[in-house]
PAMARMI-649313 format. One line per 2 residues: number of its first residue (from 1); for each residue x, y, z of N, C-alpha, C. Coordinates in pm, whole numbers. Layout:
BEGIN
NUM) X,Y,Z,X,Y,Z,X,Y,Z | ... $
***
This chain:
BEGIN
1) 6520,16023,9514,6509,15911,9420,6448,15790,9489 | 6385,15706,9413,6328,15585,9470,6438,15481,9488 $
3) 6422,15397,9588,6521,15292,9618,6467,15160,9564 | 6543,15100,9473,6502,14973,9413,6584,14856,9465 $
5) 6712,14882,9493,6798,14773,9540,6895,14827,9644 | 6915,14751,9752,7013,14788,9856,7114,14675,9869 $
7) 7233,14712,9913,7338,14615,9940,7366,14609,10089 | 7410,14492,10137,7447,14474,10277,7583,14407,10282 $
9) 7671,14457,10368,7797,14386,10395,7832,14399,10542 | 7902,14299,10594,7955,14304,10730,8107,14299,10720 $
11) 8175,14370,10809,8320,14379,10796,8387,14395,10931 | 8519,14372,10933,8596,14382,11056,8586,14254,11137 $
13) 8613,14265,11266,8602,14149,11354,8457,14114,11380 | 8436,13996,11436,8300,13954,11467,8248,14025,11591 $
15) 8116,14027,11605,8049,14076,11724,7914,14006,11731 | 7858,13995,11851,7730,13922,11865,7610,14003,11816 $
17) 7618,14052,11695,7509,14132,11640,7499,14118,11490 | 7602,14065,11426,7609,14067,11281,7495,13988,11217 $
19) 7480,13864,11257,7374,13781,11201,7238,13843,11229 | 7219,13888,11352,7092,13948,11391,7066,14079,11316 $
21) 7170,14158,11294,7154,14285,11222,7113,14261,11078 | 7174,14160,11014,7133,14125,10878,6986,14084,10877 $
23) 6950,13999,10974,6811,13955,10984,6715,14070,11007 | 6755,14164,11095,6668,14277,11126,6650,14370,11006 $
25) 6757,14389,10929,6746,14472,10808,6651,14407,10707 | 6666,14276,10688,6579,14205,10594,6433,14214,10641 $
27) 6412,14193,10772,6277,14201,10828,6218,14341,10809 | 6299,14445,10833,6251,14583,10823,6215,14618,10679 $
29) 6299,14577,10585,6267,14603,10444,6141,14527,10401 | 6129,14404,10446,6012,14324,10410,5884,14388,10463 $
31) 5894,14448,10584,5776,14511,10644,5747,14648,10585 | 5852,14728,10559,5833,14867,10518,5836,14888,10367 $
33) 5919,14810,10299,5936,14830,10155,5967,14696,10088 | 5868,14606,10083,5893,14470,10032,5935,14468,9885 $
35) 5911,14577,9815,5949,14583,9674,6098,14606,9654 | 6168,14649,9758,6312,14676,9748,6389,14544,9746 $
37) 6474,14528,9647,6556,14408,9636,6679,14422,9725 | 6719,14312,9787,6834,14314,9879,6944,14224,9825 $
39) 7064,14280,9819,7182,14208,9772,7283,14203,9885 | 7344,14088,9910,7446,14075,10014,7582,14048,9950 $
41) 7683,14123,9994,7820,14100,9949,7888,14002,10044 | 7952,13902,9988,8021,13801,10069,8156,13856,10118 $
43) 8186,13832,10243,8316,13867,10302,8347,14017,10296 | 8246,14097,10326,8268,14240,10344,8314,14314,10220 $
45) 8407,14410,10240,8456,14490,10128,8531,14405,10027 | 8583,14292,10068,8647,14199,9973,8546,14157,9867 $
47) 8426,14117,9911,8323,14076,9818,8279,14190,9727 | 8275,14312,9783,8238,14428,9703,8340,14451,9592 $
49) 8469,14446,9627,8574,14468,9527,8575,14360,9419 | 8543,14238,9458,8547,14125,9364,8412,14099,9298 $
51) 8309,14174,9337,8177,14152,9279,8115,14020,9321 | 8148,13975,9441,8098,13846,9491,7975,13872,9579 $
53) 7856,13842,9527,7734,13876,9599,7621,13780,9563 | 7511,13791,9636,7392,13712,9604,7268,13792,9641 $
55) 7157,13761,9575,7030,13828,9602,6956,13753,9713 | 6899,13830,9805,6819,13770,9913,6687,13721,9853 $
57) 6667,13592,9862,6549,13529,9803,6426,13545,9893 | 6312,13508,9840,6190,13512,9920,6198,13415,10037 $
59) 6264,13301,10016,6281,13204,10124,6360,13264,10239 | 6466,13340,10205,6545,13407,10309,6460,13511,10381 $
61) 6383,13587,10305,6297,13689,10367,6197,13625,10464 | 6138,13515,10421,6037,13449,10504,6096,13390,10631 $
63) 6226,13361,10629,6291,13296,10743,6399,13383,10806 | 6391,13513,10787,6495,13604,10837,6509,13596,10989 $
65) 6401,13561,11060,6407,13553,11206,6507,13448,11253 | 6537,13350,11169,6635,13246,11204,6771,13308,11234 $
67) 6802,13419,11167,6933,13482,11184,6955,13533,11327 | 6846,13558,11399,6860,13603,11538,6906,13490,11630 $
69) 6899,13367,11583,6936,13251,11665,7085,13219,11655 | 7158,13294,11574,7297,13257,11546,7393,13374,11566 $
71) 7519,13338,11593,7625,13436,11602,7705,13438,11472 | 7819,13508,11475,7899,13520,11354,7827,13599,11246 $
73) 7876,13591,11125,7812,13657,11012,7791,13555,10901 | 7668,13523,10868,7644,13422,10764,7695,13463,10627 $
75) 7713,13594,10604,7762,13638,10474,7913,13663,10475 | 7978,13646,10589,8124,13653,10595,8179,13793,10616 $
77) 8296,13799,10677,8366,13924,10707,8506,13925,10647 | 8567,14042,10644,8709,14057,10611,8753,14193,10661 $
79) 8884,14211,10675,8939,14341,10713,9005,14402,10590 | 8938,14498,10530,8988,14563,10408,8972,14714,10424 $
81) 9080,14786,10402,9075,14933,10404,9088,14980,10259 | 8983,15043,10208,8979,15079,10067,9083,15184,10029 $
83) 9133,15260,10128,9236,15360,10098,9376,15304,10110 | 9388,15179,10155,9519,15114,10162,9540,15038,10031 $
85) 9582,15111,9929,9592,15055,9794,9690,14939,9788 | 9806,14956,9851,9908,14852,9845,9858,14720,9903 $
87) 9785,14728,10013,9732,14606,10075,9628,14541,9985 | 9543,14621,9923,9441,14565,9834,9504,14498,9712 $
89) 9612,14558,9659,9682,14498,9545,9751,14369,9588 | 9817,14373,9702,9888,14255,9753,9795,14137,9773 $
91) 9672,14163,9815,9576,14057,9842,9495,14017,9718 | 9526,14078,9606,9460,14042,9482,9318,14093,9471 $
93) 9284,14196,9547,9148,14250,9545,9131,14352,9433 | 9239,14417,9395,9240,14508,9279,9371,14486,9205 $
95) 9376,14535,9083,9497,14523,9003,9587,14643,9025 | 9715,14626,8993,9811,14735,9003,9761,14854,8922 $
97) 9762,14972,8985,9718,15092,8915,9571,15125,8937 | 9495,15034,8995,9354,15060,9022,9336,15128,9158 $
99) 9233,15210,9169,9194,15273,9294,9081,15190,9355 | 9103,15128,9473,8998,15045,9533,8866,15118,9551 $
101) 8870,15247,9584,8746,15323,9600,8670,15330,9468 | 8743,15351,9359,8679,15356,9228,8623,15219,9190 $
103) 8700,15113,9218,8654,14977,9187,8526,14947,9263 | 8523,14985,9393,8404,14961,9476,8285,15040,9423 $
105) 8308,15167,9390,8200,15252,9340,8143,15199,9209 | 8231,15157,9120,8185,15105,8991,8111,14973,9006 $
107) 8153,14892,9105,8082,14765,9127,7941,14792,9181 | 7929,14890,9269,7797,14927,9320,7707,14976,9208 $
109) 7765,15054,9117,7687,15100,9001,7648,14982,8913 | 7741,14894,8887,7714,14777,8804,7604,14692,8865 $
111) 7605,14681,8998,7503,14601,9068,7372,14677,9087 | 7369,14801,9042,7250,14886,9051,7202,14902,9196 $
113) 7299,14921,9286,7270,14940,9428,7245,15089,9455 | 7134,15118,9518,7100,15257,9550,7147,15297,9690 $
115) 7149,15199,9780,7192,15223,9919,7278,15105,9963 | 7393,15136,10026,7479,15031,10081,7473,15036,10233 $
117) 7436,14924,10294,7438,14913,10440,7567,14844,10483 | 7648,14914,10563,7770,14855,10617,7747,14828,10766 $
119) 7782,14709,10809,7767,14673,10950,7906,14645,11004 | 7957,14734,11088,8094,14717,11136,8130,14819,11241 $
121) 8254,14813,11286,8304,14903,11389,8361,15030,11331 | 8453,15093,11406,8505,15222,11361,8585,15209,11232 $
123) 8663,15101,11216,8740,15083,11093,8646,15065,10973 | 8543,14983,10992,8446,14960,10885,8375,15090,10848 $
125) 8336,15166,10947,8260,15287,10920,8348,15403,10873 | 8475,15407,10912,8564,15508,10853,8592,15472,10707 $
127) 8600,15343,10676,8612,15301,10537,8484,15336,10460 | 8368,15316,10525,8241,15354,10464,8238,15505,10440 $
129) 8295,15581,10533,8300,15727,10517,8386,15764,10397 | 8500,15696,10382,8585,15720,10265,8509,15691,10136 $
131) 8435,15582,10136,8359,15543,10018,8247,15644,9991 | 8177,15685,10097,8068,15782,10081,8122,15914,10025 $
133) 8238,15957,10075,8298,16081,10027,8337,16069,9880 | 8391,15954,9844,8430,15931,9704,8306,15933,9614 $
135) 8199,15867,9658,8077,15862,9579,8020,16002,9558 | 8021,16083,9665,7968,16219,9655,8054,16305,9562 $
137) 8185,16290,9574,8277,16370,9493,8262,16339,9345 | 8231,16215,9314,8221,16175,9174,8076,16162,9128 $
139) 7986,16223,9203,7845,16232,9164,7776,16098,9143 | 7816,15998,9223,7744,15871,9222,7623,15888,9316 $
141) 7504,15867,9265,7384,15888,9343,7355,15763,9427 | 7432,15748,9535,7421,15630,9619,7448,15669,9763 $
143) 7365,15622,9855,7382,15654,9997,7445,15535,10070 | 7524,15566,10172,7582,15463,10259,7523,15482,10398 $
145) 7460,15376,10450,7397,15381,10582,7456,15269,10666 | 7532,15305,10768,7603,15206,10849,7532,15172,10979 $
147) 7567,15055,11033,7524,15015,11167,7650,14992,11250 | 7651,15038,11377,7774,15036,11458,7795,14904,11533 $
149) 7886,14825,11486,7918,14698,11550,8056,14706,11615 | 8064,14691,11743,8193,14666,11808,8169,14630,11953 $
151) 8231,14522,11997,8215,14481,12135,8293,14572,12230 | 8381,14655,12173,8455,14750,12257,8368,14864,12305 $
153) 8256,14889,12236,8167,15001,12270,8243,15133,12272 | 8322,15156,12167,8412,15272,12168,8397,15361,12046 $
155) 8275,15367,11988,8255,15451,11870,8199,15587,11911 | 8268,15691,11875,8226,15830,11901,8133,15872,11787 $
157) 8016,15934,11815,7956,15970,11943,7839,15877,11979 | 7853,15747,11956,7742,15654,11974,7738,15601,12117 $
159) 7620,15612,12178,7604,15574,12319,7631,15427,12342 | 7572,15340,12259,7587,15196,12279,7597,15127,12144 $
161) 7710,15060,12120,7727,14990,11993,7665,14851,12001 | 7628,14798,11887,7558,14671,11880,7650,14555,11918 $
163) 7601,14466,12001,7675,14345,12037,7756,14354,12165 | 7777,14475,12217,7864,14492,12333,7803,14433,12460 $
165) 7672,14452,12479,7607,14396,12598,7621,14243,12600 | 7598,14182,12484,7608,14036,12476,7750,13989,12503 $
167) 7849,14059,12448,7989,14020,12467,8026,14020,12615 | 7978,14121,12689,8006,14127,12833,7943,14008,12905 $
169) 7820,13977,12871,7751,13865,12934,7820,13732,12903 | 7861,13714,12777,7926,13589,12739,8065,13577,12801 $
171) 8137,13689,12813,8268,13686,12878,8257,13647,13024 | 8148,13691,13088,8125,13653,13229,8098,13504,13240 $
173) 8020,13449,13149,7994,13305,13149,8123,13227,13128 | 8206,13276,13038,8335,13213,13008,8419,13202,13135 $
175) 8431,13315,13206,8517,13315,13325,8457,13235,13439 | 8327,13221,13439,8261,13142,13543,8313,12999,13546 $
177) 8350,12947,13431,8410,12814,13424,8560,12819,13449 | 8627,12915,13384,8773,12925,13395,8818,12943,13539 $
179) 8743,13019,13617,8785,13050,13754,8798,12924,13839 | 8727,12819,13802,8737,12694,13877,8877,12634,13874 $
181) 8960,12679,13779,9098,12629,13769,9183,12669,13889 | 9130,12761,13972,9209,12799,14090,9234,12679,14181 $
183) 9148,12578,14170,9162,12460,14256,9258,12357,14199 | 9313,12384,14080,9402,12287,14016,9545,12295,14065 $
185) 9579,12405,14134,9718,12423,14175,9726,12524,14289 | 9815,12503,14386,9834,12604,14491,9887,12734,14432 $
187) 9858,12845,14498,9905,12977,14458,9888,13000,14308 | 9764,12994,14266,9729,13006,14125,9698,13150,14087 $
189) 9756,13196,13976,9725,13327,13921,9648,13304,13790 | 9525,13355,13784,9444,13343,13663,9424,13481,13602 $
191) 9464,13494,13477,9451,13621,13405,9345,13604,13297 | 9239,13683,13307,9132,13683,13206,9155,13804,13116 $
193) 9202,13778,12994,9225,13886,12899,9098,13907,12817 | 9048,14030,12820,8923,14065,12754,8954,14158,12638 $
195) 8878,14146,12528,8902,14232,12413,8876,14378,12447 | 8944,14466,12375,8933,14610,12397,9066,14676,12371 $
197) 9089,14718,12245,9220,14772,12207,9251,14903,12280 | 9159,14996,12272,9181,15129,12331,9082,15164,12439 $
199) 8983,15080,12457,8873,15112,12548,8852,14998,12647 | 8837,15033,12774,8821,14931,12877,8677,14898,12912 $
201) 8580,14953,12835,8440,14930,12870,8408,14782,12881 | 8448,14702,12782,8410,14562,12781,8470,14487,12900 $
203) 8594,14517,12933,8657,14454,13049,8580,14486,13176 | 8548,14613,13193,8475,14655,13313,8335,14596,13316 $
205) 8265,14600,13202,8129,14548,13197,8126,14397,13217 | 8227,14327,13165,8236,14183,13184,8258,14150,13331 $
207) 8344,14226,13396,8371,14206,13538,8244,14230,13620 | 8173,14336,13587,8050,14368,13661,7945,14258,13640 $
209) 7931,14210,13518,7834,14104,13489,7875,13974,13559 | 8005,13945,13563,8052,13825,13633,8018,13831,13781 $
211) 8038,13947,13842,8009,13960,13984,7859,13949,14011 | 7776,13992,13916,7632,13972,13929,7600,13823,13935 $
213) 7670,13746,13854,7647,13601,13851,7697,13537,13980 | 7806,13591,14035,7855,13542,14165,7752,13565,14274 $
215) 7683,13678,14267,7582,13712,14367,7470,13608,14373 | 7450,13538,14264,7340,13442,14257,7381,13302,14305 $
217) 7509,13286,14342,7558,13154,14383,7563,13140,14535 | 7555,13016,14580,7576,12983,14721,7716,12926,14739 $
219) 7771,12938,14859,7906,12890,14885,7908,12804,15012 | 8013,12723,15027,8026,12633,15142,8171,12639,15190 $
221) 8203,12739,15271,8341,12760,15316,8401,12639,15387 | 8316,12558,15451,8365,12444,15527,8443,12344,15441 $
223) 8414,12342,15310,8489,12252,15221,8582,12333,15130 | 8603,12460,15163,8692,12544,15083,8624,12616,14969 $
225) 8493,12603,14958,8419,12669,14850,8378,12808,14897 | 8466,12905,14872,8444,13042,14919,8429,13138,14803 $
227) 8359,13245,14829,8347,13350,14725,8483,13414,14701 | 8563,13427,14805,8692,13495,14792,8780,13431,14686 $
229) 8770,13299,14669,8854,13230,14571,8799,13242,14429 | 8670,13279,14418,8610,13297,14286,8590,13446,14254 $
231) 8630,13529,14345,8615,13674,14329,8715,13726,14226 | 8686,13846,14173,8784,13919,14093,8868,14001,14190 $
233) 8999,13996,14173,9088,14067,14265,9153,14190,14203 | 9142,14204,14070,9197,14321,14004,9137,14337,13865 $
235) 9110,14463,13827,9056,14494,13694,9143,14605,13636 | 9201,14580,13518,9296,14675,13460,9254,14712,13318 $
237) 9229,14841,13296,9182,14890,13167,9276,15001,13120 | 9279,15029,12989,9374,15129,12937,9359,15267,12998 $
239) 9236,15304,13038,9212,15439,13090,9251,15454,13237 | 9277,15344,13304,9304,15349,13448,9450,15312,13474 $
241) 9528,15411,13505,9670,15389,13528,9693,15346,13673 | 9796,15267,13692,9820,15213,13824,9968,15188,13846 $
243) 10005,15177,13970,10141,15146,14010,10155,14994,14017 | 10230,14936,13926,10242,14791,13917,10296,14730,14046 $
245) 10394,14797,14105,10455,14745,14227,10356,14745,14343 | 10282,14854,14358,10185,14862,14468,10071,14763,14448 $
247) 10028,14745,14322,9924,14646,14295,9974,14506,14327 | 10099,14480,14295,10157,14348,14324,10160,14323,14474 $
249) 10191,14427,14551,10193,14412,14697,10053,14383,14750 | 9953,14451,14693,9814,14426,14735,9771,14285,14700 $
251) 9803,14244,14579,9763,14111,14534,9842,14001,14605 | 9965,14033,14648,10045,13934,14722,9975,13896,14853 $
253) 9918,13996,14918,9844,13968,15043,9724,13877,15015 | 9660,13898,14899,9543,13818,14864,9582,13674,14834 $
255) 9690,13655,14760,9728,13519,14724,9775,13441,14847 | 9832,13513,14944,9873,13446,15067,9751,13402,15149 $
257) 9645,13482,15139,9525,13453,15218,9432,13353,15149 | 9415,13366,15018,9317,13283,14948,9379,13173,14864 $
259) 9510,13176,14847,9583,13077,14767,9560,13095,14617 | 9500,13207,14577,9482,13233,14434,9455,13382,14413 $
261) 9477,13426,14291,9444,13562,14250,9385,13557,14110 | 9273,13628,14091,9205,13633,13962,9197,13777,13914 $
263) 9253,13804,13796,9251,13942,13747,9191,13948,13606 | 9125,14063,13577,9071,14092,13445,9159,14200,13383 $
265) 9204,14177,13260,9289,14275,13193,9237,14302,13053 | 9227,14428,13016,9191,14464,12879,9310,14437,12789 $
267) 9284,14384,12668,9393,14350,12579,9473,14473,12536 | 9416,14591,12554,9488,14712,12515,9565,14776,12629 $
269) 9550,14723,12749,9619,14783,12864,9769,14756,12857 | 9846,14861,12867,9991,14846,12871,10056,14816,12737 $
271) 9983,14829,12625,10039,14792,12495,10164,14874,12462 | 10160,15005,12487,10275,15090,12454,10399,15047,12530 $
273) 10381,15012,12657,10494,14967,12739,10550,14835,12684 | 10460,14744,12649,10502,14613,12601,10572,14624,12465 $
275) 10516,14706,12374,10576,14724,12242,10715,14785,12256 | 10727,14884,12344,10858,14946,12366,10959,14843,12414 $
277) 10915,14756,12504,11004,14653,12556,11044,14554,12446 | 10947,14514,12363,10975,14420,12254,11072,14481,12154 $
279) 11048,14607,12117,11135,14672,12019,11274,14696,12075 | 11285,14714,12207,11417,14731,12267,11500,14603,12257 $
281) 11430,14489,12239,11499,14361,12221,11523,14332,12073 | 11489,14430,11986,11511,14413,11843,11398,14340,11771 $
283) 11287,14319,11841,11174,14250,11779,11091,14349,11697 | 11041,14304,11582,10949,14384,11503,10808,14342,11536 $
285) 10725,14439,11573,10586,14409,11610,10498,14432,11488 | 10434,14328,11436,10354,14341,11314,10229,14425,11334 $
287) 10183,14489,11224,10061,14569,11226,9964,14517,11121 | 9834,14549,11139,9734,14508,11042,9716,14615,10935 $
289) 9618,14594,10846,9598,14685,10733,9561,14826,10777 | 9509,14840,10899,9468,14970,10949,9577,15038,11032 $
291) 9695,14973,11042,9807,15030,11116,9806,15002,11264 | 9717,14911,11310,9713,14873,11451,9815,14762,11478 $
293) 9878,14768,11595,9963,14657,11635,9876,14531,11648 | 9925,14420,11599,9851,14295,11611,9863,14245,11755 $
295) 9750,14247,11824,9752,14221,11968,9789,14077,12003 | 9769,13984,11908,9812,13847,11938,9963,13837,11943 $
297) 10031,13931,11875,10178,13935,11881,10226,14005,12007 | 10151,14106,12050,10188,14180,12172,10155,14098,12297 $
299) 10039,14035,12297,9996,13943,12403,10002,14005,12544 | 9922,14108,12569,9925,14176,12699,9894,14084,12817 $
301) 9800,13991,12799,9766,13901,12909,9886,13821,12956 | 9961,13770,12861,10081,13692,12894,10183,13780,12965 $
303) 10201,13903,12914,10300,13993,12972,10266,14027,13116 | 10140,14066,13140,10099,14100,13276,10105,13977,13366 $
305) 10071,13861,13310,10080,13738,13388,10221,13711,13435 | 10317,13733,13344,10458,13710,13379,10505,13808,13485 $
307) 10467,13936,13471,10510,14037,13568,10454,14006,13707 | 10322,13984,13712,10258,13959,13841,10301,13826,13902 $
309) 10320,13725,13820,10358,13593,13872,10488,13601,13952 | 10585,13672,13897,10714,13687,13966,10697,13763,14097 $
311) 10615,13867,14093,10602,13953,14210,10512,13894,14317 | 10421,13805,14278,10331,13742,14375,10383,13611,14427 $
313) 10482,13556,14357,10529,13422,14394,10429,13315,14355 | 10356,13338,14246,10258,13239,14200,10329,13113,14151 $
315) 10274,12997,14186,10334,12871,14141,10292,12837,13999 | 10175,12882,13958,10126,12856,13823,10043,12974,13776 $
317) 10058,13009,13646,9981,13118,13587,9902,13064,13469 | 9775,13098,13466,9687,13058,13356,9631,13184,13292 $
319) 9659,13203,13162,9605,13317,13088,9498,13266,12993 | 9378,13320,13006,9267,13278,12921,9203,13400,12856 $
321) 9174,13387,12726,9116,13498,12649,8973,13461,12609 | 8880,13548,12646,8739,13519,12618,8690,13578,12488 $
323) 8775,13653,12418,8732,13729,12301,8663,13647,12195 | 8726,13537,12152,8668,13460,12043,8545,13383,12087 $
325) 8535,13356,12216,8415,13292,12270,8299,13390,12269 | 8325,13512,12315,8216,13608,12332,8176,13677,12202 $
327) 8271,13703,12115,8238,13784,11997,8159,13707,11892 | 8162,13575,11897,8089,13495,11799,7955,13446,11852 $
329) 7914,13495,11969,7788,13451,12029,7668,13511,11957 | 7553,13449,11976,7429,13508,11926,7392,13626,12016 $
331) 7322,13723,11962,7285,13842,12039,7185,13806,12148 | 7200,13871,12265,7105,13850,12373,6982,13939,12353 $
333) 6885,13929,12442,6758,14000,12425,6778,14152,12420 | 6867,14204,12506,6888,14349,12508,6947,14398,12376 $
335) 7043,14322,12323,7103,14362,12196,7004,14346,12080 | 6925,14240,12082,6828,14221,11974,6729,14337,11968 $
337) 6689,14387,12085,6598,14502,12090,6665,14625,12030 | 6792,14650,12068,6865,14765,12016,6890,14749,11866 $
339) 6928,14629,11824,6951,14602,11682,6824,14629,11601 | 6711,14584,11655,6585,14604,11585,6552,14751,11565 $
341) 6573,14832,11669,6545,14976,11659,6639,15043,11558 | 6766,15003,11563,6864,15063,11473,6839,15021,11328 $
343) 6803,14895,11307,6776,14847,11172,6654,14918,11113 | 6551,14934,11195,6431,15004,11147,6464,15147,11107 $
345) 6548,15212,11188,6588,15350,11156,6676,15351,11031 | 6761,15251,11016,6848,15243,10899,6766,15233,10770 $
347) 6660,15153,10773,6574,15140,10656,6501,15271,10628 | 6452,15333,10734,6385,15463,10720,6478,15564,10654 $
349) 6603,15569,10701,6700,15664,10645,6738,15625,10502 | 6750,15495,10476,6785,15449,10342,6680,15492,10240 $
351) 6555,15481,10277,6447,15513,10184,6439,15661,10151 | 6501,15745,10238,6506,15889,10211,6648,15935,10172 $
353) 6736,15837,10150,6875,15864,10111,6948,15950,10214 | 6923,15925,10340,6989,15998,10449,7105,15913,10499 $
355) 7226,15940,10448,7342,15859,10482,7400,15890,10618 | 7478,15795,10671,7543,15811,10801,7544,15679,10875 $
357) 7585,15684,11001,7588,15565,11086,7475,15576,11187 | 7391,15473,11193,7274,15478,11280,7314,15448,11425 $
359) 7276,15535,11514,7306,15515,11655,7245,15623,11740 | 7247,15603,11871,7199,15704,11964,7310,15807,11984 $
361) 7287,15925,11933,7389,16030,11924,7406,16099,12060 | 7520,16075,12124,7545,16131,12257,7550,16283,12256 $
363) 7585,16341,12141,7593,16487,12131,7458,16550,12097 | 7356,16467,12073,7223,16517,12038,7117,16454,12128 $
365) 7149,16447,12257,7052,16396,12353,7018,16250,12334 | 7114,16172,12284,7095,16028,12259,6982,15999,12160 $
367) 6959,16093,12069,6859,16072,11963,6907,15963,11868 | 6819,15872,11832,6850,15768,11735,6840,15830,11596 $
369) 6954,15838,11526,6958,15908,11399,7074,15860,11313 | 7077,15908,11189,7191,15882,11101,7299,15985,11133 $
371) 7401,15941,11203,7509,16031,11245,7605,16052,11128 | 7640,16176,11105,7727,16212,10993,7859,16135,11000 $
373) 7903,16083,10885,8024,16002,10882,8146,16075,10936 | 8155,16204,10907,8273,16279,10950,8281,16291,11102 $
375) 8171,16264,11171,8173,16270,11317,8202,16134,11381 | 8208,16031,11301,8231,15895,11353,8380,15871,11370 $
377) 8418,15834,11490,8558,15801,11519,8562,15686,11618 | 8670,15610,11613,8690,15504,11710,8770,15555,11829 $
379) 8792,15467,11924,8878,15502,12036,8812,15582,12145 | 8678,15579,12153,8611,15650,12263,8655,15586,12395 $
381) 8712,15662,12486,8758,15603,12611,8643,15566,12704 | 8666,15465,12784,8571,15428,12887,8581,15528,13001 $
383) 8468,15577,13046,8465,15673,13157,8476,15597,13289 | 8596,15594,13344,8617,15518,13467,8552,15584,13588 $
385) 8493,15702,13567,8426,15772,13678,8277,15740,13687 | 8228,15652,13598,8086,15615,13610,8067,15542,13742 $
387) 7956,15566,13812,7936,15511,13946,7948,15359,13954 | 7897,15287,13854,7899,15141,13865,8039,15086,13862 $
389) 8132,15153,13793,8271,15105,13792,8339,15137,13924 | 8309,15255,13979,8363,15288,14111,8315,15190,14216 $
391) 8188,15151,14207,8133,15053,14302,8204,14918,14287 | 8234,14881,14161,8304,14755,14136,8441,14754,14202 $
393) 8519,14860,14181,8653,14866,14238,8649,14867,14390 | 8552,14941,14445,8538,14945,14591,8508,14806,14646 $
395) 8421,14734,14577,8380,14601,14624,8496,14503,14626 | 8590,14518,14532,8703,14423,14528,8827,14479,14598 $
397) 8815,14599,14654,8924,14656,14732,9039,14708,14650 | 9011,14755,14528,9117,14803,14440,9111,14955,14427 $
399) 9224,15023,14448,9225,15168,14427,9215,15200,14279 | 9153,15313,14246,9133,15348,14105,9264,15384,14037 $
401) 9354,15445,14108,9482,15482,14048,9472,15617,13981 | 9586,15687,13972,9581,15821,13915,9699,15854,13824 $
403) 9810,15782,13836,9928,15815,13757,9981,15691,13687 | 10047,15715,13574,10103,15602,13498,10230,15554,13568 $
405) 10228,15432,13613,10345,15375,13679,10362,15228,13638 | 10321,15194,13514,10337,15056,13468,10480,15035,13421 $
407) 10572,15042,13513,10713,15027,13480,10752,14881,13475 | 10871,14854,13424,10917,14716,13411,10944,14655,13547 $
409) 10900,14531,13561,10921,14462,13688,11055,14393,13687 $
***
């Protein structure tokens, strides 16, 4: 069938690719199929359920390149799971007795949308998969073509998700300033909590990018300006288990020598241990619409900071989170190039009604293609055996670890 109108929505958390991805899609349609009308839904699936949308005007098309200069999502995001009926009813997105999938499908039909582009992470794309399956089952002639957004870089089987490279670079810039706080107090412990619920890629990549930036600096030990005080002394990711007591002993030697310790921790590291501890105290740990523990309530950075502070004898602990700084940044050059290639492929697939999530398929020789929705899953673990991560740990003198020993201090 011919494509006359497409819809675009962004959903889930922010990433440094959303604005650019919208811009790239508009640019690709304008170049390849200028006759196709583009409709944007405001605030993700919320806008779809409520019928809140606008048509992309010629002025927007002519100035789509402006979107590459900005972070965030100009059309807005929300976290909505179309199969979580109770949550959709509670939030006033559908009425009691309505099926959100049916409401969404009927709105797409009403809007005369032939292809829906979803830009989001694993939750967004699993929701898109639910919608695509519903559309197919009920003979709605509409394709869903997704783009993979997540700074965690944890979507199976996609080699590199959009925005992750930028998030690592921005997190490194963030810590470059924060680390200077080591001079504010003797025996300072600085904890840099990096986003990454189940995957440590972003934490590791941010640490590696930060150390690259350290390599470009000069130091003056005679006045106390040493690399050792600005170095990373520990990197902790969900995939790398470690003995908390032994790590504390290693870090204790460092704080005695340098008067400070700087560690990078993934927000998902140790969550099960922390939740168990909280629930043992009778606390209820809240979850989001997708059933994930709300990490701001778990607060892994604070927990690890408290454990290490006691064991290191730190006089002051500073916990800083770079997530909101990095995830709302504009895309860097590497991401813009990847976004452009993926958007062009998304338009190509849309015009032939080839649904799926656009990405470099690790199971198909990293071919850029529309990956089948049923193969898309979140939670891809970071491979801690990649050489660059091993080099990072060796450089900072940290053992990789092999067994789970994150016991209570």
